[in-house]
C-alpha positions as CSV (number, residue, x, y, z in Angstrom):
1,X,-17.8,-44.4,-43.6
2,X,-17.9,-44.9,-39.8
3,X,-14.9,-42.7,-39.4
4,X,-16.5,-39.8,-41.3
5,X,-19.7,-40.2,-39.2
6,X,-17.7,-40.1,-35.9
7,X,-15.8,-37.0,-37.1
8,X,-19.0,-35.3,-38.0
9,X,-20.7,-36.1,-34.7
10,X,-17.5,-35.0,-32.8
11,X,-17.5,-31.7,-34.6
12,X,-21.3,-31.2,-33.9
13,X,-20.7,-32.1,-30.2
14,X,-17.8,-29.6,-29.9
15,X,-19.7,-26.8,-31.5
16,X,-22.8,-27.5,-29.4
17,X,-20.7,-27.4,-26.2
18,X,-19.0,-24.2,-27.3
19,X,-22.3,-22.5,-28.0
20,X,-24.5,-23.8,-25.2
21,X,-22.0,-25.0,-22.6
22,X,-21.0,-21.6,-21.2
23,X,-23.0,-19.3,-18.9
24,X,-23.5,-15.7,-19.7
25,X,-20.6,-13.5,-18.5
26,X,-21.2,-12.4,-15.0
27,X,-20.4,-9.0,-13.5
28,X,-17.5,-8.8,-11.1
29,X,-18.5,-8.3,-7.5
30,X,-17.2,-5.1,-5.8
31,X,-14.6,-6.0,-3.2
32,X,-15.8,-5.0,0.3
33,X,-12.4,-4.1,1.6
34,X,-11.9,-1.2,-0.8
35,X,-12.7,2.1,1.0
36,X,-13.3,0.2,4.3
37,X,-10.5,2.0,6.0
38,X,-9.8,5.8,5.4
39,X,-7.0,6.6,3.1
40,X,-4.0,8.7,4.1
41,X,-4.3,12.1,2.5
42,X,-2.0,15.1,2.1
43,X,1.0,13.3,3.6
44,X,3.7,15.9,4.1
45,X,7.3,15.8,5.5
46,X,9.2,18.6,7.3
47,X,12.9,18.2,8.2
48,X,14.5,19.9,11.2
49,X,17.0,19.2,13.9
50,X,16.7,18.3,17.6
51,X,18.5,20.3,20.3
52,X,21.2,17.7,20.2
53,X,21.7,18.1,16.4
54,X,20.0,14.9,15.2
55,X,17.6,15.0,12.3
56,X,14.0,15.4,13.2
57,X,11.5,14.4,10.5
58,X,7.9,15.4,11.1
59,X,5.2,13.6,9.2
60,X,1.6,15.0,9.0
61,X,-1.4,13.8,7.1
62,X,-5.1,14.0,7.0
63,X,-8.0,11.5,6.4
64,X,-11.7,11.4,6.1
65,X,-13.1,9.7,9.2
66,X,-15.6,6.9,8.4
67,X,-15.7,5.4,11.9
68,X,-13.4,2.5,11.1
69,X,-9.9,3.7,12.1
70,X,-7.9,2.1,14.9
71,X,-4.4,3.5,14.3
72,X,-1.7,4.2,11.8
73,X,1.5,2.1,11.4
74,X,4.5,4.1,10.3
75,X,7.4,2.5,8.4
76,X,10.8,3.9,7.3
77,X,13.3,2.8,4.6
78,X,16.9,4.1,4.5
79,X,19.1,4.2,1.4
80,X,16.6,2.0,-0.6
81,X,15.9,3.7,-3.9
82,X,13.0,1.3,-4.6
83,X,11.5,2.1,-1.3
84,X,10.7,-1.5,-0.6
85,X,12.8,-2.4,2.4
86,X,10.8,-0.8,5.2
87,X,11.2,-1.2,9.0
88,X,8.3,-0.7,11.4
89,X,8.6,2.3,13.7
90,X,6.9,1.6,17.0
91,X,4.4,2.2,18.5
92,X,1.5,2.7,16.1
93,X,0.1,6.2,16.3
94,X,-3.4,7.4,17.2
95,X,-3.2,10.9,15.7
96,X,-2.3,11.9,12.1
97,X,1.2,12.9,12.9
98,X,4.6,11.3,13.7
99,X,8.0,12.6,14.7
100,X,11.1,10.6,13.8
101,X,14.4,11.5,15.5
102,X,15.9,8.0,15.3
103,X,17.6,8.3,11.9
104,X,21.1,6.8,12.2
105,X,24.1,8.8,11.2
106,X,25.3,8.2,7.6
107,X,28.6,8.5,5.8
108,X,27.3,9.6,2.4
109,X,26.7,13.2,1.4
110,X,23.0,12.5,1.3
111,X,20.5,9.7,1.7
112,X,16.9,9.0,0.7
113,X,14.6,8.2,3.5
114,X,11.2,6.7,2.6
115,X,8.2,6.8,4.9
116,X,5.1,4.7,4.6
117,X,1.9,5.4,6.7
118,X,-0.7,2.6,6.7
119,X,-4.1,3.1,8.2
120,X,-5.4,0.2,10.3
121,X,-9.1,-0.3,10.8
122,X,-11.0,-1.4,13.9
123,X,-11.6,-4.6,12.0
124,X,-7.8,-4.9,11.4
125,X,-8.2,-4.3,7.6
126,X,-5.4,-2.2,6.2
127,X,-6.1,0.9,4.1
128,X,-4.2,2.4,1.2
129,X,-0.8,3.6,2.4
130,X,0.6,7.1,2.0
131,X,4.3,7.1,0.9
132,X,6.7,10.0,1.0
133,X,10.4,10.4,0.2
134,X,12.7,12.9,1.8
135,X,16.4,13.5,1.1
136,X,18.7,14.3,4.0
137,X,22.0,16.1,3.4
138,X,25.1,16.2,5.5
139,X,26.3,19.7,6.2
């Protein structure tokens, strides 16, 4: 009899906690960092040659100025089909353009070269990167 009473009270207690023990669902807060730094827009790549015959890759992009932009960091990845193994190209740039003539020679017929441009805000927050892939061919 005591066992049945304890089981009934335990069941009532569990149901009460489930019904009344939880708060109403709350709305998620909007993260303050989203949109804090301007996004890279219209990233384009043009391939040419330097006077000495090296590859010259020109990156150009646009952005909507919101007053919180310090510079852009430009990264490059060679031969990485996933585009994940990036190296920082120094120094950071202050204008929405970058020229890369430091691509090492390659033995393959062609290679993929990935570029990532990351906007950096005055408050050091990073914006959404622009990523572009270009294929370079040996002639």
